C-alpha positions as CSV (number, residue, x, y, z in Angstrom):
1,M,5.9,-11.2,-5.4
2,I,3.7,-14.3,-5.5
3,R,0.3,-13.8,-3.7
4,S,-1.6,-16.7,-2.1
5,T,-4.8,-17.7,-3.8
6,D,-5.9,-19.7,-0.7
7,P,-9.1,-17.9,0.5
8,T,-8.2,-18.7,4.1
9,D,-4.9,-17.0,3.7
10,Q,-6.6,-14.0,2.0
11,D,-9.0,-13.8,4.9
12,Q,-6.1,-13.8,7.4
13,Q,-4.4,-11.1,5.5
14,V,-7.6,-8.9,5.5
15,L,-8.1,-9.5,9.2
16,R,-4.6,-8.6,10.0
17,K,-4.9,-5.4,8.1
18,A,-8.1,-4.6,10.0
19,A,-6.4,-5.4,13.4
20,L,-3.6,-3.1,12.4
21,K,-6.0,-0.3,11.6
22,I,-7.8,-0.7,14.9
23,A,-4.6,-0.8,16.8
24,L,-3.3,2.4,15.0
25,R,-6.5,4.2,16.0
26,I,-6.4,3.1,19.6
27,S,-2.7,4.1,19.8
28,A,-3.4,7.5,18.2
29,V,-6.2,8.2,20.7
30,C,-4.1,7.0,23.7
31,A,-1.1,8.9,22.5
32,L,-3.1,12.1,22.2
33,L,-4.4,11.6,25.8
34,V,-0.9,10.9,27.1
35,L,0.6,13.9,25.4
36,C,-2.1,16.2,26.5
37,L,-1.6,15.0,30.1
38,L,2.1,15.3,30.0
39,A,1.9,18.7,28.3
40,A,-0.4,19.9,31.0
41,A,2.0,18.6,33.7
42,T,5.0,20.0,32.2
43,L,3.3,23.5,31.8
44,Y,2.3,23.3,35.5
45,L,5.8,22.4,36.7
46,L,7.4,25.0,34.5
47,N,5.0,27.6,35.8
48,Q,5.8,26.5,39.4
49,A,9.6,26.6,38.7
50,G,9.3,30.1,37.3
51,H,7.5,31.4,40.5
52,P,9.4,29.8,43.4
53,E,7.9,30.3,46.9
54,P,10.0,32.0,49.6
55,I,12.5,29.6,51.2
56,E,11.8,28.9,54.8
57,T,14.5,28.5,57.3
58,G,15.5,24.9,58.1
59,A,13.3,23.4,55.2
60,V,14.8,21.0,52.8
61,Y,14.1,21.5,49.0
62,A,14.9,19.4,45.9
63,Y,15.6,21.4,42.7
64,L,14.9,20.0,39.2
65,D,16.6,21.3,36.0
66,T,13.8,22.2,33.5
67,N,15.7,20.7,30.6
68,D,15.9,17.3,32.5
69,L,12.2,17.7,33.3
70,V,11.3,18.1,29.7
71,K,13.4,15.2,28.6
72,A,11.7,13.0,31.2
73,M,8.3,14.0,30.0
74,I,9.1,13.3,26.4
75,I,10.5,9.8,27.3
76,A,7.4,9.2,29.3
77,G,5.3,10.2,26.3
78,V,7.0,7.9,23.9
79,A,7.0,5.0,26.3
80,G,3.2,5.5,27.1
81,T,2.5,5.7,23.2
82,L,4.4,2.6,22.5
83,L,2.7,0.8,25.4
84,A,-0.7,2.0,24.2
85,G,0.1,0.7,20.7
86,G,1.1,-2.7,22.1
87,I,-2.1,-3.0,24.1
88,G,-4.2,-1.7,21.1
89,W,-2.7,-4.4,18.9
90,L,-3.3,-7.2,21.3
91,S,-6.8,-6.0,22.0
92,A,-7.6,-5.7,18.2
93,R,-6.2,-9.3,17.5
94,S,-8.3,-10.6,20.3
95,A,-11.4,-9.0,19.2
96,I,-11.0,-10.0,15.5
97,R,-10.1,-13.6,16.2
98,P,-13.7,-14.7,16.4
99,L,-14.4,-13.0,13.1
100,G,-11.7,-15.1,11.5
101,E,-13.1,-18.3,13.0
102,A,-16.5,-17.4,11.8
103,L,-15.2,-16.8,8.1
104,A,-13.5,-20.1,8.2
105,L,-16.6,-21.9,9.4
106,Q,-18.6,-20.2,6.7
107,R,-16.2,-21.3,3.9
108,R,-16.2,-24.8,5.2
109,F,-20.0,-24.9,5.3
110,I,-20.3,-23.6,1.7
111,Q,-17.8,-26.0,0.6
112,D,-19.4,-29.0,2.2
113,A,-22.9,-27.9,1.0
114,S,-21.7,-27.5,-2.5
115,H,-20.1,-30.9,-2.5
116,E,-23.3,-32.5,-1.1
117,M,-25.5,-30.7,-3.7
118,R,-23.4,-31.8,-6.7
119,T,-24.5,-35.4,-6.6
120,P,-28.3,-34.9,-6.3
121,L,-28.1,-32.4,-9.2
122,A,-26.2,-34.8,-11.4
123,I,-28.9,-37.5,-10.6
124,L,-31.6,-35.1,-11.4
125,D,-30.0,-34.2,-14.7
126,A,-29.7,-37.9,-15.6
127,R,-33.2,-38.6,-14.8
128,I,-34.4,-35.6,-17.0
129,Q,-32.4,-37.1,-19.9
130,L,-34.0,-40.4,-19.5
131,A,-37.4,-38.8,-19.6
132,Q,-36.3,-36.8,-22.7
133,R,-35.5,-40.0,-24.6
134,T,-39.1,-41.2,-24.4
135,T,-40.6,-37.8,-25.2
136,T,-40.9,-36.0,-28.5
137,P,-38.9,-32.8,-28.3
138,D,-41.6,-30.6,-30.1
139,T,-44.3,-31.6,-27.8
140,P,-45.2,-29.5,-24.7
141,T,-43.9,-32.1,-22.4
142,G,-40.6,-32.3,-24.3
143,Q,-40.2,-28.5,-24.2
144,A,-41.0,-28.4,-20.5
145,L,-38.3,-31.1,-19.9
146,A,-35.8,-29.0,-21.9
147,R,-36.5,-25.9,-19.8
148,I,-36.2,-28.0,-16.6
149,R,-32.9,-29.4,-17.7
150,A,-31.7,-25.8,-18.5
151,D,-32.7,-24.7,-15.0
152,T,-30.9,-27.6,-13.5
153,A,-27.8,-26.7,-15.4
154,S,-28.0,-23.1,-14.2
155,L,-28.4,-24.4,-10.6
156,T,-25.3,-26.7,-11.1
157,L,-23.4,-23.6,-12.4
158,I,-24.3,-21.8,-9.2
159,V,-23.2,-24.6,-7.0
160,N,-19.9,-24.9,-8.8
161,E,-19.3,-21.1,-8.4
162,L,-20.0,-21.3,-4.8
163,L,-17.5,-24.1,-4.4
164,E,-14.9,-22.1,-6.4
165,S,-15.4,-19.1,-4.1
166,A,-15.0,-21.3,-1.0
167,T,-11.9,-23.1,-2.2
168,G,-10.3,-20.3,-4.1
169,T,-10.2,-22.3,-7.3
170,P,-10.1,-19.9,-10.3
171,H,-13.0,-19.9,-12.6
172,Q,-12.3,-21.3,-16.0
173,P,-14.3,-19.3,-18.5
174,N,-16.2,-21.0,-21.3
175,G,-14.5,-20.6,-24.7
176,S,-17.6,-19.9,-26.7
177,P,-18.9,-16.3,-26.6
178,A,-22.6,-15.6,-25.6
179,D,-25.4,-14.8,-28.0
180,V,-26.7,-11.8,-26.1
181,A,-30.1,-11.7,-27.9
182,G,-30.6,-15.4,-27.5
183,V,-29.8,-15.3,-23.9
184,A,-32.1,-12.3,-23.2
185,K,-35.0,-14.1,-24.9
186,D,-34.2,-17.2,-22.8
187,V,-34.5,-15.1,-19.6
188,M,-37.8,-13.7,-20.8
189,D,-39.1,-17.3,-21.2
190,N,-38.0,-18.1,-17.7
191,I,-39.8,-15.2,-16.0
192,R,-42.9,-15.3,-18.3
193,P,-45.0,-17.6,-16.1
194,L,-44.3,-15.4,-13.0
195,A,-45.2,-12.2,-15.0
196,A,-48.4,-13.8,-16.3
197,K,-49.6,-14.4,-12.9
198,R,-49.3,-10.8,-12.0
199,G,-50.5,-9.4,-15.3
200,I,-47.2,-7.9,-16.3
201,T,-46.4,-7.8,-19.9
202,L,-43.0,-8.7,-21.3
203,E,-41.3,-7.2,-24.4
204,Y,-38.1,-7.8,-26.1
205,S,-36.4,-5.1,-28.2
206,G,-33.1,-5.7,-30.0
207,S,-31.0,-4.8,-32.9
208,G,-28.4,-7.0,-34.5
209,Q,-26.9,-10.1,-33.0
210,P,-24.3,-9.0,-30.5
211,R,-22.0,-11.6,-29.1
212,A,-20.4,-10.9,-25.8
213,N,-17.1,-12.2,-24.4
214,I,-18.8,-13.9,-21.4
215,P,-19.9,-17.5,-20.7
216,P,-23.6,-17.8,-21.8
217,Q,-24.5,-19.2,-18.4
218,R,-23.0,-16.3,-16.6
219,L,-24.7,-13.8,-18.8
220,H,-28.1,-15.6,-18.3
221,R,-27.6,-15.1,-14.5
222,A,-26.8,-11.5,-14.8
223,I,-29.8,-10.7,-17.1
224,L,-32.0,-12.8,-14.9
225,G,-30.9,-10.9,-11.9
226,L,-32.0,-7.6,-13.4
227,A,-35.2,-9.1,-14.7
228,E,-36.1,-10.6,-11.3
229,N,-35.5,-7.2,-9.6
230,A,-37.7,-5.5,-12.1
231,L,-40.4,-8.2,-11.8
232,A,-40.3,-7.9,-7.9
233,H,-40.8,-4.2,-8.0
234,T,-43.2,-3.7,-10.9
235,P,-46.9,-3.5,-9.8
236,P,-49.6,-5.8,-11.3
237,G,-50.5,-4.8,-14.9
238,G,-47.1,-3.2,-15.4
239,H,-44.6,-3.6,-18.2
240,I,-41.0,-4.8,-18.4
241,T,-38.8,-4.4,-21.5
242,I,-35.5,-6.3,-22.1
243,A,-33.3,-4.9,-24.9
244,A,-30.1,-6.0,-26.4
245,S,-27.9,-3.9,-28.9
246,T,-24.4,-3.0,-29.9
247,T,-22.8,0.3,-29.0
248,G,-19.3,0.7,-30.5
249,N,-17.3,-2.2,-29.3
250,R,-19.7,-3.0,-26.5
251,A,-22.7,-5.3,-26.1
252,T,-25.5,-3.5,-24.3
253,I,-28.4,-5.1,-22.3
254,T,-31.0,-2.9,-20.7
255,V,-34.0,-4.0,-18.5
256,T,-36.6,-1.3,-18.1
257,D,-39.7,-1.5,-15.8
258,S,-42.8,0.6,-15.2
259,G,-42.4,0.6,-11.4
260,T,-42.5,3.6,-9.1
261,G,-38.8,4.2,-9.2
262,I,-36.1,4.0,-6.6
263,T,-35.9,6.6,-3.8
264,G,-34.1,6.8,-0.4
265,I,-30.7,5.4,-1.6
266,D,-27.9,6.7,-3.7
267,R,-27.6,5.2,-7.2
268,D,-24.1,4.0,-6.6
269,R,-25.3,1.9,-3.7
270,I,-28.0,0.0,-5.4
271,F,-25.7,-2.7,-6.5
272,D,-24.2,-3.1,-3.0
273,R,-25.1,-6.3,-1.1
274,F,-28.3,-6.1,1.0
275,A,-28.7,-2.4,0.1
276,R,-32.0,-1.0,1.4
277,T,-33.9,2.3,0.7
278,T,-34.8,4.5,3.6
279,H,-38.2,5.6,2.3
280,Q,-41.5,3.7,2.9
281,R,-44.4,4.0,0.6
282,D,-48.0,3.2,1.5
283,G,-47.1,1.4,4.6
284,Q,-44.8,-1.0,2.8
285,E,-41.4,-2.1,4.1
286,P,-38.4,-0.3,2.7
287,R,-37.2,-1.7,-0.6
288,S,-34.4,-4.3,-0.4
289,F,-32.1,-5.4,-3.2
290,G,-30.6,-8.5,-1.5
291,I,-27.6,-9.9,-3.1
292,G,-29.0,-10.3,-6.7
293,L,-27.9,-7.0,-8.0
294,S,-24.5,-7.4,-6.3
295,L,-24.0,-10.7,-8.2
296,V,-25.0,-9.0,-11.4
297,R,-22.3,-6.4,-10.9
298,D,-19.7,-9.0,-10.0
299,I,-20.5,-11.1,-13.1
300,A,-20.3,-8.0,-15.3
301,A,-17.0,-6.8,-13.7
302,A,-15.4,-10.3,-14.1
303,A,-16.1,-10.1,-17.7
304,G,-14.6,-6.7,-18.1
305,G,-18.0,-4.9,-18.1
306,T,-20.1,-2.7,-16.0
307,A,-23.6,-2.7,-14.4
308,E,-25.4,0.6,-13.6
309,V,-28.7,2.3,-13.1
310,L,-29.6,4.3,-16.2
311,H,-32.6,6.2,-14.8
312,T,-35.2,5.9,-12.1
313,G,-38.3,7.8,-11.3
314,P,-42.1,7.8,-11.0
315,E,-42.2,6.5,-14.6
316,G,-40.0,3.4,-13.8
317,T,-36.5,2.2,-13.6
318,G,-33.9,1.3,-16.2
319,M,-30.7,-0.7,-15.6
320,R,-27.9,-1.5,-18.0
321,I,-25.2,-4.0,-18.4
322,D,-22.3,-3.3,-20.8
323,L,-19.9,-6.0,-21.9
324,P,-17.0,-6.2,-24.3
325,L,-17.9,-7.7,-27.7
326,A,-16.4,-11.0,-28.5
327,T,-13.4,-10.8,-30.9
328,S,-14.2,-14.0,-32.8
């Protein structure tokens, strides 16, 4: 069986399944009510038939066979259930139709925005290259331009992935595996200015040179997602450690902070989109995880890996990404 890769068709399939579930629930409730009413009516009529009143002289009476009565009630119940199912299906389709239109508009917006952002990013990258030609790479200016170009490349990758998700174009993985230690150190360089402003110290801890079977840009985004989350929830003067190592046939990246820990939410839900804690501390708003950690999990899963919370408590939180090692 060939499945469509068109995201619009996939959305329609999901909406049809949702409409069917809603219709079945409506039908089940209506059927239960119909059957209860018919059962009550049947019992009442059977009770009346079992206790006939005295026949008055000259009165006209109509007699019903109990078997015929039960058959009529069963037929009425089945007809009522089918009618309820049809009404439920039509109601569900009508209620979900605006959601389908909203999903289509969202995909068109993402697709159009991605197309529009590609050209300015390409122009920006070209201008950075021109500036690099007149700058010595080893100077502070040259190094700053190199970092800006790397950030531009990361943003271009994000735009391309948004376009892929909107159009359903399958992602073409990069053929070269990622140097886990090198990518982790690059992430530390990215967040170092933000950490310095808050007095947060950064430390790298690694053993060996693990190479993971994942495009370097995607690994950079995943580690950066964990690092940004740790940075956002570590108090001034705190400490963040990024570690890379090899465990069996897996590359392991851990990000540990000295924050106050995560409470008010189940660990399995921390990587859900827009997950929020239910506890407030010192008058602060409940902690929110946005879509950053959700993207981390998606990137890891797409590479055959996992993302999880190792530990969390008053002494801090540790999160880990496990990825398969590169075979070559």
